[in-house]
N, C-alpha and C positions, 0 to 999 in steps of 0.2 A: 633577398635572402631571409631578412629578419622577420618578415610577414610570413613567409613559409614556416619558420621555426615556431612562430607564434601560433599559427594555425595547426601545426602538427601537435604542439603542447596541448592546445585546447582540446584537439580531437582525442588525444590520449586520456585527458582528464575526463572528458564525457564518457569515454569507453570504461574507464575504471569506476565511475559513478554508477553507470549501468550495470556493471557486473555486480557491484555491491547491492544493488536494488534487486536484480533479477536473480543471480547467482545460478548455479547449475542444478540445484535442488529446490527450486521454487515450486510450491504446490500448485496444482490445477486450479483454475479459476472456476468455481461453480457458478452458474448463473451468467455464463459468457455470452449467451444469446441476447442478453440486455445491454451488452457494451455498446452497441450503436445509439442507445439512448444517453450514454454517459458524456458529460461535458468534460470531466477529469478522466485521464487514462489511468490504467493500472499502476503504471510505475510511479506517477506523481502521487497517487492514493498511498501506495506503499511506503513512500518516502515520508508522507506526512503522518502515517500511522507510526512510523519507526522513531519519527521526532517526539510524538506524543508519549509513546512507550517504547524505549529502546529494548531490543531484545531479538528473538527469533520468530519470524512468521511461520506458523505450523499448519495453517489452513486460512483460505480465502474465498470470499464469496461476493457476488454482485446481486443485491437483492432488493426487492421493493419492501419497505417497511416505513411505518408512520415515523414523522419528524422529519425535519428539513424538507428537501426537495421530494422525498418518498422513495428516492432510489439511492441506495448506499453500498459502499464497499465495506464488508465486515471481515477484520482480521483476528484471528486467534494468535495471541502472541504469547510465547514464554519468556519471562523476564525474572531472572534471579530464582528460577526454578519454579515459578508460580504461573498460573494460565490467567490471561487477560483477555478481553475483547475490546477492539477498538473499532468504531465505526466512522467512516470518513464519507461526507456527503459527495455522491458522484456528480453533482451539479456545481457546487460551489468550493469543494475541497475542505469544508469546515469539519472539525472534529466533532462528532455528534455523540460519541460514546466512548468512554476509557474507563473501564471497570473490571474488577477481578471477577473471574468465572466462579459460579457457584458450584455445587455438588453435581447439578445436573445442567450442564451448559447446553445451549440451543443446537 
């Protein structure tokens, strides 16, 4: 009985964590055709980006870009009312970029 309770508690925690990452209003992933080449999945990349820059993800893209493995997830995150761009390597999960967006964002 204890193992069943432990399993159910674990499943509930995983479910809640997934909801916090995905959410009902998750922006569409641009560049999703590249997803089969990524070693890190979108949910893990989102968690990494939000740990690096807590806030709200307003846009997300999987793109080829110089640096790291050459394939990265790029997230636009609003934090404390300001826009930031956080790049996460799609092969290693390393944060490649964590900068304030300028007046002319990509």
